[in-house]
C-alpha positions in Angstrom: -11.3 -16.4 -1.0 -8.6 -13.7 -0.6 -5.4 -13.9 -2.6 -2.3 -15.0 -0.8 0.1 -12.1 0.0 3.8 -12.0 0.7 5.6 -9.3 2.7 8.9 -8.0 1.3 10.8 -7.2 4.4 14.1 -5.5 5.1 16.4 -5.7 8.2 18.6 -2.7 9.1 21.3 -2.3 11.7 19.2 0.4 13.4 15.6 -0.1 14.3 13.1 1.6 12.1 9.4 2.6 12.5 7.1 -0.2 11.7 9.6 -3.0 12.4 8.7 -6.1 14.3 10.4 -7.3 17.5 13.2 -8.8 15.5 13.7 -5.7 13.5 12.2 -6.8 10.2 10.0 -4.1 8.5 7.6 -4.7 5.6 8.2 -2.4 2.7 5.8 -3.9 0.2 3.0 -6.4 -0.1 3.0 -8.6 -3.2 1.0 -11.4 -4.7 2.3 -14.8 -3.7 3.5 -15.8 -7.2 7.1 -16.0 -8.4 7.2 -13.0 -10.7 6.1 -10.3 -8.2 8.2 -11.9 -5.5 11.4 -11.8 -7.6 10.6 -8.3 -8.8 10.1 -7.0 -5.2 13.4 -8.5 -4.1 15.2 -6.9 -7.0 13.5 -3.6 -6.4 14.5 -3.4 -2.7 18.1 -4.8 -3.2 19.4 -1.2 -3.5 16.9 0.4 -1.1 18.2 3.0 1.3 16.2 4.0 4.3 16.6 7.8 5.0 17.5 7.2 8.7 18.8 3.6 8.8 20.8 3.4 5.6 21.0 0.3 3.5 19.5 -3.0 4.7 21.6 -5.8 6.0 19.1 -8.5 4.9 16.0 -8.9 2.8 13.4 -11.6 2.8 9.9 -12.6 1.6 7.5 -14.0 4.1 3.9 -15.0 3.6 1.2 -13.4 5.6 0.5 -16.8 7.1 4.1 -16.9 8.4 3.8 -13.4 9.8 0.6 -14.5 11.5 2.3 -17.6 12.9 5.1 -15.5 14.3 2.8 -13.1 16.2 -0.9 -13.4 15.4 -3.2 -10.8 14.0 -1.3 -8.0 15.8 1.9 -9.0 13.8 0.0 -8.8 10.5 -1.4 -5.4 11.3 2.1 -4.2 12.4 3.7 -5.6 9.3 1.1 -3.9 7.1 1.6 -0.6 9.0 5.4 -1.0 8.3 4.7 -0.3 4.6 3.1 2.9 5.5 5.8 3.9 8.0 8.6 3.4 5.4 6.5 5.3 2.8 6.2 8.3 5.2 9.9 8.3 5.9 10.6 8.4 2.2 8.1 11.2 1.6 9.9 13.4 4.1 13.1 13.3 2.1 11.5 13.5 -1.3 
């Protein structure tokens, strides 16, 4: 049985690559236990996207919730969002 996964997601004023239809972009996947979830939210509280600036909101959503919102395509898109954000960051590093 696969471990439960939560998506750390950020919302920006401007759309960013990898975001869903509502604009949320996954920036990390973490185990669905309190310590990793809290750590992820603290880590991304001061995050700044190189093109979109600072997020206007942050949330943790379960993979099951992502799936309910948009099916398997939404899960693939959310997971790809992590890669899209990492690529943006690598361009400015």
